[in-house]
N, C-alpha and C positions, 0 to 999 in steps of 0.2 A: 284329384285336387278339388274339384267342385264340391264333392261331398265333404271334404275336410273344411273347406271354406265356409260351408253352410253350418257345420257343427259349431265352429268357433264364432259364428255370428257375423260373417263378412258379407254374405249375400242372402237375399230372400228367395225362396222357392218360386214365388209367384212372379217376381220381376227380377231377372238376373242383373239388370243394370242398377237396381236400387241397393243402397247400403243398409246394413242392419247393425244393431248394437245390442249385445246381450243385456245391457242395463236398461234397455228400452223394452216396452211391451209390444209396440207396433213397429212395422217397417217404416223407415224414414221416407221412402219414396211412394209406396202404394198404400200405406196405412193399415195393411193386414196384420193380424196377430202373429207374433213370432214364437210364443211359448209352445204351441203344439208342434211347430216345425222343429224346434230344438229337441223336444221330447221324442219325436219320430226318429230323428237321426241318432240320438243317444241309444235307443233300442237297437237300431240297425248295427251300430258299432259294437255294442255289447255282444250281440249275436255273433258278429264276425270274430271277435276276440275269443269267445267260447269255443267256436269251431277250430280256431288256430291252436288253442291249448290242447284240445282233444287230439288233434292230428299230431302234435308234438309228443303227447303221451304215448300214442301208438308207435311212433318212430323209436322212442326211447326203449319201449318194451321189446322191440325187435333187435335193436343194436346193442343195448347194455349187456345182455348175457354173453354175447360174443366178445365184447371188450374185456369183461371180467375173465373169461376163459383165456384170452390172449395174455393177460397179466399174470396168471397163476404160475406159469413155468419160470419166468425170470425171478419171481419172489422165492420159489423153492431153491433156485440156484444161488441166490444171494444168501439165504440162510445157511446153505452148505458152506459157502465161502467164509461166513462169520465163524462157523464152527471150526473150520480149518485154521483161521487166524488165531482163534483162542488156543487151539492145540499147539500151534507154532509158538505163540507167546509163552506158554507154560514151559515148553522145552528150552527156549532161549533163556528164560529166567533161571532155570537150573544150571545152564552152562555158564552164565555170567553172574552167578550168585555172589561171588567174591569181588565183583566189580573190575576184574582184570580183563583187558582186551588185548590178547596177544596171540602168538602162533598156536598155543595149545587150544585156546578157545576157538580159533578159526578152524583148526583141524576137526574139532568136535562138531562145529556147525556144518562143515563140508560132509562129514560122515552122516549127519542127520539128514541132510538134503539128498544125499546120494541114495539113502535107504527109503525115501518117500517122495516120489515124483510130484505128488499133489502139494506137499509142503514146499518143494523146490520151485514150483510154479508161482506160488504166492509170496515167496520170500523177498523178491525185489521190491514189491509194493510195501511189505511190512518194514523192510529196512529203510525205505524212503520216508515213511509216514510215522512209524512207531518206535523204531529201534532206539532213537535218542532218548525218548521218554522212558523206555524200559531201563536203559542204562542209568539214567539220572535217578530213577526211583531206587535202583539197587544201591547207588552211592549214598542216597539219603537214608536208607535203612541201615547201611553200615555205619555212617556217621552218627546216627541216632543211637545205635547200640553202644558206641564208644562213649557217648554222652551219658547214657544210662549207667555205664560202669563208673563214671565219675560222679554219679548222683545228681546230674544236672537235668532233672526230669522235664522241666518246662521247655528247655531248649531241645531236648530229645523229642518231645511231643511235636514241636514245630517241624522237625525234620521228618517225622513219620507222617504227619499230615501232608506235607509237601509230596512225599513219596506216593501217598494214595491219590493225590491229585494228578501227579505225573503219569501214573500207571494204575488206574482203578482196578485192574484185574490182578494186581500183585497181592496174593493172599498173605505173604509174609509181612508186607507193610501194614495190612489191617491187623494182623495178629500182634505185631509189635506196638501198634497204636493202642490196642486194647490193654496191653501190659502196662504201658506208661500212663494210660488214663486211670487205671486202678491205683497206681502209685501217687497220682495227683488228685485222688478222691473224686474222680469223674466216673462213677459206677455205670450210669446209663450209657455214656459214650463208650465205655469199655464193652458192655454187653453187645451194643450194636456193631462194634468193630469185630468182635469174635464171630457174631452171626454172619457178618459180611464175608469174613475170611473163609468160614466153613461152607458158605454157599458157593463161593468161587472154587474152593478146593476142599472137599469133604474129608480128605485124608491128610490134611496139613497138620503135622505133628505139633508145630509151635502153637497153632490156634487151640488145639485140644489141651495142650499142657497149660497154657495161660488161662484158658477157660476153666480148667480144673482148679487152678489157684483162685480164680474169681469166686467159684462156688464154695471153696473152702473158707474163704474170708466171710462169706455170707452164712456159713454154718449149714450149708446144704451138702451133707456128706455123700449121699448116693450119687448126686450129679457130679460132685468133685472127683470121686474115685472113678466114676465111669469115664470121664474125659482123661484123667491121668493114665488109667489103664490103656485107653486107646492110644494116647500119645506114646507110651512106652512100646506098645506093639508096633508102632510105625517107625521106630528109630532105625530099624534095619534098612528101610528104604531111603533114609536121609543120610547119605554117605558122608556129608560134610559136618555132621553133628558130633560134638565132643561128648561122648558118653560119660566121661569122668566128671565133666562140669554139670551134666544133668543129674547125676547121682548126688553130687555135692549139694546141688540146689534142693533136691528132694529131702535131704537130711537137715538142711539148715534154714530153708525158707520159712520165715515166721508165719506166713499165711497158711502153711500146711500143718502147723502145730496141732490143731484139733483132730487131724487125721492120724497122727502117729500112734494113737492108742488103739486104733482099729487093726485087727490081725491082717486084713487085706492090704494094708499099707506096707507091711513087712514083705509080703509076697510081691508087691509092686517093686520094691527095691531089688529083690532078687532077679527081676526080669530085665533090669537095665543092663 
């Protein structure tokens, strides 16, 4: 404390009873100069602080590597859990694609969980925190599709946007948003939506189909046919898709008119 008091100018080194003031040059009691005294103690404290910082640096170098090592294992475990949650979400979206929550769906869920103990382990947490959002997104996709059929494109877009907000990992919601964005002349929004859908689910047939129509409207034949061919090849995996409706759209969709003169388009129709 004596050192601290001297540094802030409360006592003089030469007479402990005398008061000092940093605004003064000499001690009030003994009259000796205070400037050298303050300079001396400032150097002493700076040296002490330098030593303290050095010691702290040494301690951090010793302790930090161990702390990082201890944190690595939980981080890997968390990544694995996120991957499993994503897988579980994708499977549940397939089960509830028609927005029905009944005995048939419950039976499919039970079968899924019985076949994969890891998914069964994380299902209660998913059901508690995410299931309601997954179901709401499915409902919004379905209602948006009905609005598209009525040519109420702006209202449909609002539903698809809500679906992507409720469940950002729903590739069908992003693909549907891309489709209606094209119908409302929002090309950049459509492109971003298709890219997002295919990032989430590279084999999403709806995203490939709509992206093909996007490129056809822009006159990019190769990209358009590439995505449409991929979409048709994936139809076999999408059991709930109406192939007749897809074929009808390929034949009548105005956006695909520039492609119909290409021989590859005829082969595309044969593959549906």
